ROMI-495274 format. One line per 8 residues: number of its first residue (from 1); their letters; for each residue x, y, z of N, C-alpha, C. Coordinates in Angstrom, 2 decimals, padded with zeros to 5 digits. Layout:
# residues N
NUM) a) X/Y/Z/X/Y/Z/X/Y/Z; ...;
END
This chain:
# residues 79
1) mltyntil) 028.10/050.44/-014.22/029.22/049.52/-014.04/028.79/048.38/-013.12; 029.15/047.18/-013.51/028.82/045.98/-012.74/029.70/045.90/-011.50; 029.09/045.57/-010.36/029.85/045.45/-009.12/029.67/044.06/-008.53; 030.53/043.75/-007.56/030.40/042.46/-006.86/029.03/042.33/-006.21; 028.55/043.41/-005.64/027.24/043.35/-004.97/026.11/043.02/-005.94; 026.18/043.56/-007.14/025.17/043.26/-008.15/025.18/041.77/-008.48; 026.36/041.23/-008.64/026.50/039.80/-008.94/026.02/038.96/-007.77; 026.39/039.34/-006.56/025.97/038.59/-005.38/024.45/038.59/-005.22;
9) kelkdipv) 023.80/039.70/-005.55/022.33/039.75/-005.48/021.71/038.76/-006.45; 022.30/038.62/-007.62/021.80/037.66/-008.60/022.03/036.22/-008.14; 023.13/035.98/-007.46/023.48/034.63/-007.02/022.48/034.06/-006.02; 021.82/034.91/-005.27/020.87/034.40/-004.27/019.69/033.68/-004.91; 019.44/033.92/-006.18/018.32/033.29/-006.87/018.71/031.98/-007.58; 019.97/031.61/-007.51/020.43/030.37/-008.16/019.92/029.18/-007.36; 019.29/028.21/-008.01/018.81/027.01/-007.30/019.98/026.25/-006.67; 019.76/025.73/-005.48/020.79/025.03/-004.73/021.39/023.88/-005.55;
17) grleelyq) 020.58/023.22/-006.34/021.04/022.10/-007.14/022.01/022.49/-008.24; 022.12/023.77/-008.53/023.01/024.23/-009.60/024.25/024.94/-009.07; 024.41/024.98/-007.74/025.55/025.69/-007.16/026.88/025.08/-007.53; 026.95/023.76/-007.61/028.20/023.10/-008.00/028.60/023.51/-009.41; 027.63/023.51/-010.31/027.88/023.92/-011.70/028.33/025.38/-011.75; 027.70/026.23/-010.96/028.09/027.64/-010.90/029.50/027.80/-010.38; 029.81/027.05/-009.32/031.15/027.10/-008.75/032.20/026.70/-009.79; 031.94/025.62/-010.51/032.88/025.16/-011.53/033.09/026.23/-012.60;
25) fvhslnpk) 031.99/026.89/-013.00/032.09/027.94/-014.01/032.93/029.11/-013.50; 032.63/029.58/-012.30/033.37/030.70/-011.73/034.84/030.33/-011.57; 035.07/029.12/-011.11/036.43/028.63/-010.92/037.18/028.60/-012.25; 036.50/028.27/-013.33/037.15/028.18/-014.64/037.53/029.54/-015.20; 036.96/030.61/-014.68/037.26/031.95/-015.18/038.60/032.48/-014.68; 039.12/031.90/-013.63/040.40/032.31/-013.08/041.50/031.83/-014.04; 042.36/032.73/-014.53/043.39/032.33/-015.50/044.30/031.22/-014.99; 044.63/031.22/-013.70/045.48/030.15/-013.16/044.78/028.81/-013.29;
33) nrksaslk) 043.49/028.77/-013.03/042.74/027.53/-013.08/042.54/027.05/-014.51; 042.40/027.96/-015.45/042.25/027.57/-016.84/043.49/026.86/-017.33; 044.66/027.37/-016.96/045.91/026.75/-017.36/046.02/025.35/-016.76; 045.65/025.23/-015.49/045.70/023.95/-014.81/044.72/022.96/-015.44; 043.53/023.43/-015.77/042.52/022.56/-016.38/042.98/022.08/-017.76; 043.64/022.96/-018.49/044.15/022.60/-019.81/045.21/021.50/-019.69; 046.10/021.66/-018.71/047.13/020.66/-018.49/046.51/019.33/-018.06; 045.52/019.40/-017.19/044.84/018.19/-016.73/044.19/017.47/-017.91;
41) kkilsysg) 043.58/018.23/-018.80/042.93/017.64/-019.97/043.95/016.94/-020.86; 045.11/017.57/-021.05/046.16/016.96/-021.86/046.66/015.66/-021.23; 046.86/015.70/-019.93/047.35/014.50/-019.23/046.31/013.38/-019.32; 045.05/013.71/-019.10/044.00/012.70/-019.12/043.76/012.13/-020.52; 044.22/012.84/-021.55/044.03/012.33/-022.90/044.82/011.03/-023.11; 045.79/010.77/-022.24/046.57/009.54/-022.34/045.96/008.39/-021.56; 044.90/008.67/-020.81/044.31/007.59/-020.01/043.82/006.49/-020.93; 044.11/005.28/-020.58/043.71/004.14/-021.38/044.65/003.81/-022.52;
49) afsdmsak) 045.73/004.59/-022.65/046.66/004.37/-023.75/047.33/003.00/-023.69; 047.44/002.44/-022.50/048.09/001.15/-022.34/047.10/000.03/-022.06; 045.83/000.29/-022.24/044.80/-000.69/-021.88/044.85/-001.95/-022.75; 045.42/-001.86/-023.93/045.47/-003.05/-024.79/046.73/-003.89/-024.55; 047.59/-003.45/-023.61/048.80/-004.21/-023.27/048.47/-005.28/-022.25; 049.16/-006.39/-022.36/049.00/-007.42/-021.34/049.67/-006.92/-020.05; 049.33/-007.53/-018.93/049.90/-007.12/-017.64/051.42/-007.29/-017.66; 051.90/-008.37/-018.28/053.34/-008.62/-018.34/054.03/-007.56/-019.20;
57) dyadfvqe) 053.45/-007.24/-020.36/054.05/-006.22/-021.22/054.08/-004.86/-020.53; 052.99/-004.55/-019.81/052.93/-003.27/-019.11/053.98/-003.22/-018.00; 054.12/-004.30/-017.26/055.13/-004.37/-016.19/056.53/-004.21/-016.78; 056.79/-004.84/-017.92/058.08/-004.69/-018.60/058.31/-003.25/-019.03; 057.27/-002.63/-019.56/057.35/-001.23/-019.99/057.68/-000.33/-018.81; 056.98/-000.51/-017.69/057.22/000.32/-016.50/058.65/000.12/-016.00; 059.10/-001.12/-015.96/060.46/-001.39/-015.49/061.49/-000.75/-016.41; 061.30/-000.86/-017.70/062.22/-000.26/-018.66/062.23/001.26/-018.54;
65) tksarskl) 061.06/001.85/-018.32/060.97/003.30/-018.16/061.72/003.75/-016.91; 061.52/003.02/-015.81/062.24/003.35/-014.57/063.75/003.24/-014.78; 064.18/002.20/-015.45/065.60/001.99/-015.71/066.17/003.13/-016.55; 065.47/003.52/-017.61/065.93/004.59/-018.48/066.01/005.92/-017.72; 065.00/006.20/-016.91/065.02/007.43/-016.12/066.18/007.43/-015.15; 066.40/006.31/-014.54/067.50/006.18/-013.58/068.84/006.45/-014.25; 069.02/005.89/-015.42/070.28/006.08/-016.15/070.46/007.54/-016.57; 069.37/008.19/-016.93/069.46/009.57/-017.40/069.60/010.59/-016.28;
73) fdrnvdl) 068.89/010.38/-015.19/068.79/011.43/-014.18/069.48/011.12/-012.86; 069.86/009.91/-012.61/070.51/009.56/-011.35/072.01/009.35/-011.56; 072.67/010.35/-012.07/074.10/010.22/-012.31/074.78/011.54/-011.93; 076.03/011.47/-011.63/076.81/012.66/-011.33/077.26/013.30/-012.62; 077.09/014.58/-012.70/077.49/015.32/-013.90/078.52/016.35/-013.49; 079.66/016.33/-014.16/080.71/017.32/-013.89/080.41/018.56/-014.71; 080.27/019.67/-014.03/080.01/020.93/-014.74/081.21/021.82/-014.73;
END
């Protein structure tokens, strides 16, 4: 049966230049981190989506989005 000590003994032979890569791999094995990484990847897939908009169009878009959010979420609701 594999133990932590067995793994730690193997880790001592890892070149220092590869420790960051090893850390990222170990970190990715944690189920909580995998879910977070997946969400991050989805969010980043939108990066650059507005790059073809002019600065004025983008500013108008942001203002309209803020206005719509305000109308939807900043109101009193009778329950």
